[in-house]
C-alpha positions in Angstrom: 21.1 -17.4 9.5 22.3 -15.0 12.2 19.7 -13.1 14.3 20.2 -9.4 14.6 21.5 -8.3 18.0 18.7 -6.3 19.7 19.6 -2.8 20.7 19.5 -1.9 24.4 16.6 0.4 23.7 14.6 -2.4 22.1 15.2 -4.7 25.0 14.3 -2.1 27.6 11.1 -1.3 25.8 10.1 -5.0 25.5 11.1 -5.9 29.0 8.7 -3.5 30.7 6.2 -5.4 32.9 3.5 -3.7 31.0 3.8 -1.2 28.1 1.2 1.4 29.0 -1.0 3.6 26.9 0.2 7.1 25.9 -2.6 9.5 26.8 -2.3 13.3 27.4 1.5 13.2 27.3 1.8 10.5 30.1 2.1 6.7 30.2 -1.1 5.5 31.7 -2.6 2.2 33.0 -5.9 1.3 31.4 -9.1 -0.2 32.7 -9.2 -3.5 30.8 -6.2 -5.2 32.2 -3.5 -6.4 29.8 -2.9 -8.2 26.5 0.0 -10.4 25.5 1.7 -9.6 22.2 3.0 -12.7 20.4 6.2 -13.2 18.4 4.9 -14.8 15.2 8.3 -16.4 14.5 8.2 -18.4 17.8 4.7 -18.3 19.1 6.0 -17.0 22.4 4.9 -13.8 24.3 6.9 -10.9 23.1 5.6 -8.2 25.4 2.5 -7.3 27.5 0.5 -4.1 26.8 -2.3 -2.3 28.6 -5.7 -2.9 27.1 -8.1 0.0 26.8 -11.9 0.2 27.1 -14.4 3.0 26.5 -13.4 4.9 29.7 -9.8 5.0 28.4 -11.0 6.1 25.0 -12.9 8.9 26.6 -9.8 10.1 28.5 -7.8 10.1 25.2 -10.4 11.9 23.3 -10.9 14.5 26.0 -7.1 15.1 26.1 -7.1 15.5 22.3 -10.1 17.9 22.5 -8.4 20.0 25.2 -5.1 20.1 23.1 -6.8 21.2 19.9 -7.2 24.9 20.5 -3.5 25.4 21.1 -2.3 23.1 18.4 -4.6 24.5 15.7 -3.6 28.1 16.7 0.0 27.5 15.9 1.1 28.6 12.4 1.7 25.9 9.8 5.4 26.7 10.1 5.4 26.2 13.9 3.6 22.8 13.6 6.0 21.8 10.8 9.0 22.5 13.0 7.7 20.0 15.6 6.8 17.5 12.9 10.2 17.7 11.3 11.7 17.0 14.7 9.4 14.0 15.0 10.7 12.8 11.6 14.3 13.4 12.8 13.5 11.2 15.9 12.0 8.5 13.8 15.2 8.4 11.6 17.5 8.5 14.7 15.6 5.5 16.1 15.1 3.7 12.9 16.9 0.5 14.0 14.9 0.3 17.2 11.6 0.8 15.4 12.6 -1.7 12.7 13.5 -4.3 15.3 10.1 -3.8 17.0 8.3 -4.0 13.7 10.1 -7.1 12.7 9.5 -8.9 16.0 5.9 -7.9 16.2 4.7 -8.4 12.6 7.2 -11.1 11.6 8.4 -9.3 8.5 12.1 -9.5 7.4 14.3 -6.9 9.1 15.5 -5.7 5.7 11.9 -4.7 4.8 11.4 -2.9 8.0 14.7 -1.0 7.6 14.3 -0.4 3.9 10.7 0.6 3.7 8.4 0.6 6.7 10.3 3.0 9.0 12.0 5.3 6.5 8.8 5.7 4.5 7.0 6.6 7.7 9.5 9.3 8.4 9.3 10.6 4.9 5.5 10.8 5.2 5.8 13.1 8.2 8.2 15.3 6.4 6.1 15.4 3.2 3.0 16.6 4.9 4.9 19.0 7.2 6.4 20.6 4.1 3.1 20.6 2.3 1.3 22.4 5.1 3.6 25.4 4.8 2.9 25.7 1.1 -0.9 25.2 1.3 -3.5 28.0 0.8 -5.8 28.4 3.8 -7.8 31.2 2.3 -8.9 31.1 -1.3 -10.6 34.2 -2.8 -13.7 33.8 -4.8 -14.6 36.0 -7.8 -18.3 36.6 -7.1 -20.2 39.6 -8.4 -21.0 42.2 -5.7 -19.7 39.9 -3.0 -16.4 39.9 -1.2 -15.9 36.1 -0.6 -13.3 33.5 0.3 -13.1 29.9 1.3 -11.4 29.6 4.7 -9.9 26.1 5.4 -9.6 25.0 9.0 -8.9 21.7 10.8 -11.7 19.5 12.0 -10.6 18.9 15.6 -10.1 15.5 17.1 -9.4 12.8 14.4 -9.7 9.1 15.4 -7.6 6.4 13.8 -8.0 2.6 13.9 -4.9 1.0 12.3 -4.3 -2.6 11.1 -1.6 -5.1 12.0 0.2 -5.6 8.7 2.1 -2.3 8.3 1.5 -0.7 11.7 4.1 2.0 11.6 3.9 3.1 8.0 0.1 3.2 8.0 0.1 5.1 11.3 2.3 7.8 9.7 0.1 7.8 6.6 -2.9 8.6 8.8 -1.6 11.0 11.4 1.0 12.8 9.3 -1.5 14.8 7.2 -4.0 15.2 10.1 -1.4 16.7 12.4 0.1 18.9 9.7 -3.4 20.3 9.0 -3.8 21.3 12.7 -5.9 18.4 14.0 -5.2 16.4 17.1 -5.2 12.6 17.0 -6.3 9.6 19.0 -4.8 6.3 17.7 -6.1 2.8 18.4 -3.1 0.6 17.5 -3.8 -3.0 16.5 -3.8 -5.3 19.5 -1.9 -7.8 17.4 1.0 -5.5 16.5 1.0 -2.4 18.7 4.6 -2.0 19.6 6.1 0.4 17.1 3.0 2.6 17.3 3.3 2.8 21.1 7.0 3.6 20.7 6.0 6.6 18.7 4.7 8.0 21.9 8.2 8.1 23.3 9.4 10.0 20.3 6.6 12.5 20.5 7.5 13.0 24.1 11.2 13.5 23.3 10.7 16.2 20.6 8.1 18.2 22.5 4.9 17.5 20.8 2.4 19.2 23.2 0.5 16.8 25.6 -2.8 15.6 24.2 -1.9 16.2 20.5 -1.0 12.6 20.0 -2.7 9.9 22.1 -2.0 6.1 21.6 -3.6 3.1 23.1 -4.4 -0.5 22.1 -7.2 -2.9 22.8 -9.8 -5.0 21.1 -12.1 -3.6 18.4 -15.4 -3.9 20.4 -13.9 -2.5 23.6 -11.7 0.3 22.2 -12.3 0.7 18.5 -16.0 1.1 18.3 -16.1 3.6 21.3 -13.7 5.8 19.4 -15.9 5.9 16.3 -18.9 6.6 18.5 -17.3 9.3 20.7 -19.2 12.6 20.3 -16.0 14.7 20.3 -14.4 12.8 17.4 -14.9 15.0 14.4 -13.4 12.7 11.7 -12.6 9.0 11.6 -10.2 6.9 9.6 -10.2 3.1 9.5 -7.8 0.8 7.7 -8.6 -2.9 7.8 -11.1 -5.4 6.6 -14.2 -4.5 4.5 -16.5 -6.2 7.1 -15.3 -4.0 9.9 -15.1 -1.0 7.6 -18.8 -1.3 6.9 -19.5 -1.1 10.7 -17.3 2.0 11.1 -18.9 3.5 8.1 -22.4 3.0 9.5 -21.4 4.5 12.9 -20.0 7.6 11.2 -23.0 7.8 8.9 -25.3 7.9 11.8 -23.1 10.6 13.4 -22.8 12.5 10.1 -19.0 12.8 10.3 -16.5 12.3 7.5 -15.0 8.8 7.5 -12.0 7.6 5.5 -12.1 3.8 4.8 -9.0 2.0 3.4 -10.2 -1.6 3.1 -9.4 -5.0 1.6 -8.7 -6.1 -2.0 -8.5 -8.9 -4.4 -6.1 -7.4 -6.9 -5.5 -8.8 -10.4 -2.4 -8.9 -12.5 -3.1 -9.0 -16.3 0.0 -10.5 -18.0 -0.3 -9.9 -21.7 1.1 -12.2 -24.4 3.9 -9.7 -25.2 5.0 -9.2 -21.5 8.6 -9.8 -20.3 7.7 -13.1 -18.7 10.8 -13.3 -16.4 10.2 -9.8 -15.1 6.5 -10.4 -14.5 7.2 -13.7 -12.7 9.7 -12.0 -10.5 7.5 -9.0 -9.8 4.4 -11.1 -8.9 6.3 -13.6 -6.8 7.7 -10.6 -4.9 4.1 -9.3 -4.5 2.8 -12.4 -2.7 5.9 -12.9 -0.6 6.1 -9.2 0.5 5.0 -9.2 4.1 4.0 -12.9 3.6 1.2 -11.7 1.3 -0.5 -9.8 4.1 -0.9 -6.7 1.9 -4.4 -5.5 1.0 -3.4 -4.2 -2.5 -1.3 -7.1 -3.6 -2.0 -9.1 -6.7 -3.7 -12.4 -5.8 -5.5 -13.2 -9.2 -3.0 -13.7 -12.0 -4.6 -13.6 -15.5 -2.0 -15.2 -17.9 -2.3 -15.4 -21.6 -2.5 -19.0 -22.8 0.6 -18.7 -25.0 2.8 -17.8 -22.0 1.0 -19.6 -19.2 3.4 -22.7 -19.0 6.5 -20.6 -19.3 5.4 -18.2 -16.6 4.4 -21.0 -14.2 7.9 -22.6 -14.6 9.6 -19.4 -13.9 7.5 -18.3 -10.9 7.6 -21.8 -9.4 11.4 -21.7 -9.4 11.4 -18.2 -7.7 8.9 -19.2 -5.0 10.6 -22.5 -4.2 13.9 -20.7 -3.8 12.5 -18.1 -1.4 14.4 -18.0 1.9 11.8 -18.3 4.7 12.6 -17.7 8.4 12.4 -15.5 11.4 12.4 -11.9 10.2 14.9 -10.9 12.8 17.5 -13.0 10.9 19.6 -11.2 8.3 18.9 -12.3 4.7 15.4 -13.8 5.2 13.1 -13.0 2.3 9.8 -14.0 3.9 8.7 -14.4 7.5 5.8 -16.1 9.2 2.1 -15.2 9.1 1.3 -12.6 11.8 -0.7 -15.0 14.1 -1.9 -18.6 14.5 -5.4 -17.3 13.5 -4.1 -15.9 10.2 -2.0 -19.1 9.5 -5.1 -21.2 10.1 -7.2 -18.9 7.8 -4.7 -19.3 4.9 -4.6 -23.1 5.3 -8.3 -23.4 5.4 -8.7 -21.4 2.2 -6.2 -23.6 0.4 -8.0 -26.7 1.4 -11.4 -25.2 0.5 -10.0 -24.2 -2.9 -8.9 -27.7 -3.6 -12.2 -29.1 -2.4 -13.9 -26.9 -5.0 -11.8 -28.2 -7.8 -8.6 -26.0 -7.8 -5.3 -27.6 -8.8 -2.1 -26.8 -7.0 0.5 -25.2 -9.2 2.9 -24.7 -6.2 1.8 -26.7 -3.2 1.3 -25.3 0.3 3.8 -26.8 2.7 5.2 -26.3 6.2 8.6 -25.0 5.1 12.0 -25.7 6.5 12.6 -22.5 8.4 16.0 -20.7 8.6 17.2 -20.2 12.2 15.1 -23.0 13.6 12.0 -20.8 14.4 8.8 -22.7 15.0 6.1 -20.1 14.6 3.3 -19.4 12.1 5.2 -20.3 8.9 3.7 -21.4 5.6 5.3 -21.6 2.1 4.1 -19.4 -0.8 1.7 -21.4 -2.9 -0.4 -21.1 -6.1 -3.7 -22.6 -7.3 -5.3 -22.6 -10.7 -8.8 -23.5 -11.9 -12.2 -21.9 -12.5 -12.8 -18.3 -11.4 -15.9 -19.4 -9.3 -13.4 -21.0 -6.9 -13.5 -19.4 -3.4 -9.7 -18.7 -3.6 -10.3 -16.6 -6.7 -13.2 -14.7 -5.3 -12.3 -13.9 -1.6 -9.5 -12.0 0.1 -7.1 -14.5 1.8 -4.3 -12.3 3.1 -1.4 -14.8 2.7 1.4 -15.8 0.4 -0.9 -17.1 -2.3 -2.4 -16.4 -5.7 -4.9 -17.9 -8.1 -3.9 -18.4 -11.7 -6.4 -18.0 -14.6 -5.6 -18.8 -18.2 -7.1 -16.5 -20.8 -7.2 -16.1 -24.6 -8.9 -12.8 -25.3 -7.7 -9.6 -23.6 -11.1 -7.8 -23.5 -12.7 -10.8 -22.1 -10.0 -11.1 -19.4 -10.5 -7.5 -18.4 -14.3 -8.0 -18.1 -13.7 -11.0 -15.9 -11.2 -9.1 -13.7 -13.8 -6.4 -13.1 -16.4 -8.8 -11.8 -15.1 -8.9 -8.2 -16.6 -6.6 -5.5 -13.3 -5.1 -4.6 -11.4 -2.2 -6.3 -8.0 -1.5 -4.8 -5.1 -2.2 -7.1 -4.4 -4.1 -10.4 -1.3 -4.3 -12.6 -0.8 -4.7 -16.3 2.3 -6.4 -17.7 3.2 -5.7 -21.3 6.1 -4.4 -23.4 3.7 -2.3 -25.5 3.2 0.7 -23.2 0.3 2.2 -25.2 -1.5 -1.1 -25.0 -0.7 -1.4 -21.3 -1.9 2.1 -20.6 -5.3 1.4 -22.3 -5.7 -1.8 -20.3 -4.8 0.1 -17.1 -7.6 2.5 -17.8 -10.1 -0.3 -18.4 -9.6 -2.3 -15.2 -11.7 -1.1 -12.3 -9.6 -0.1 -9.3 -8.3 2.9 -7.4 -4.8 2.2 -8.7 -3.5 0.7 -11.9 0.2 -0.1 -12.1 2.2 -0.9 -15.3 5.0 -3.5 -15.2 5.1 -3.4 -11.4 2.9 -4.1 -8.5 2.8 -2.2 -5.2 4.0 1.2 -6.4 4.1 3.9 -3.7 5.5 7.5 -3.6 4.5 10.7 -1.8 2.5 12.8 -4.3 1.1 9.7 -5.9 -2.5 9.3 -4.8 -3.5 5.9 -3.5 -7.0 4.8 -2.5 -9.8 2.3 -3.3 -13.3 2.0 -4.6 -16.2 -0.4 -4.1 -15.5 -2.8 -1.2 -11.9 -1.5 -1.1 -12.7 1.9 0.4 -14.2 5.3 0.3 -13.5 8.8 1.5 -10.2 9.7 -0.2 -6.8 8.1 -0.3 -3.4 8.6 1.2 0.0 10.0 0.2 -0.9 13.0 -1.8 -2.0 16.7 -1.5 -5.6 15.4 -1.7 -5.0 13.6 1.6 -3.9 16.7 3.3 -7.0 18.6 2.0 -9.1 15.8 3.5 -8.1 17.0 7.0 -9.3 20.6 6.4 -12.9 21.6 6.2 -14.1 24.5 4.0 -15.8 27.5 5.6 -17.3 30.1 3.2 -16.9 33.7 4.3 -18.8 36.3 2.4 -19.7 40.0 2.6 -22.2 41.8 0.3 -20.7 44.9 -1.3 
């Protein structure tokens, strides 16, 4: 397969001796030295970035705090003009951003071009438009009182973003916050910070005022926790593991500030006896190969009716074994590497633990033959089956894998699906839409999808419950409202 030719802008960005932090409208060195960013397709160093610590976080938050009065005083329309220009710049630089995302995360270039970058631009446009239509003063009909609810931005909003969809999730977070009039401080993942840092160049180009958007990277203890603890941060958002989410939630609880947590999942797919087996097999194979299975809301527990189990397994095995695996920067690749050696080792260890606990491989884990000769963190998609007490059926793995469970009774299967501690996304597969809709209401999760998995659109709320999150979701008017606080104003008559 032929590698994509990198654009000059991509090369120039990557070839900097150090890619610095973007704080208060300038590119700044940081106090903790540097971090190497690894290309997961090769294991080689891709770029070097500045690493932030608490002193750098303080500078970024102070800059955002100083920028807030001006940014919040602009009319929604004035802010929307600048945000629309930012979306224009994202679209104009789509190929640069897609190349950075692909090299950094390892995902196929077609995915970065077709979803990650354009969906991020669409997010900025959606919330910019929404902000111009929102009501910021809502009259209240109260006897003998002239009253209204006045809605205002919080101030500095802190964001800690994950490594799996760095650009898209960054836009999901900062789009509504900026449109509502807040300023933002972004801790990009130290594993995949490149596209997020490049966003600083675009903010600079379109004239976003200095301090409104601040971007740095660094380790969680050195630069993530200090952001959540900073006294000038008025609202926090964290996307990542449930374990770290609990820590961020405790910090924000002690500070008594709002905190949005978008956390892990162990999604289930319930395939009913009357499902289109071919469509379900194709859809669920695509779910675990998308981003090499490094998707919090993907389906990793497949409950298959006993009458279709063998047919489904035969079909999905053929699809997975035919999946083209290689360096994401090569055209036509369907699945890239895991993001890091740490993540590759984690997935391998879970597979072997699962077998040690009695699971049977349906599709074996292998070191695949890789298109393009890359020698990075590659594993093949794989499936296990067995008892639901198995560790691979209970815990989030974050790789191209799923655990298959055979069932006989639909109600019993739903009860078993609902036993896990997570609650992000499940899917129901059936040709009887009324039956599917009833089942979708019965499974416990923030999102229930019918005859598809991983369904996203602006205006469609997305969020989790239980260990999968709290504090509101993303992508909808409710998200925008999260970044405005209510202030009651009343005058006795």
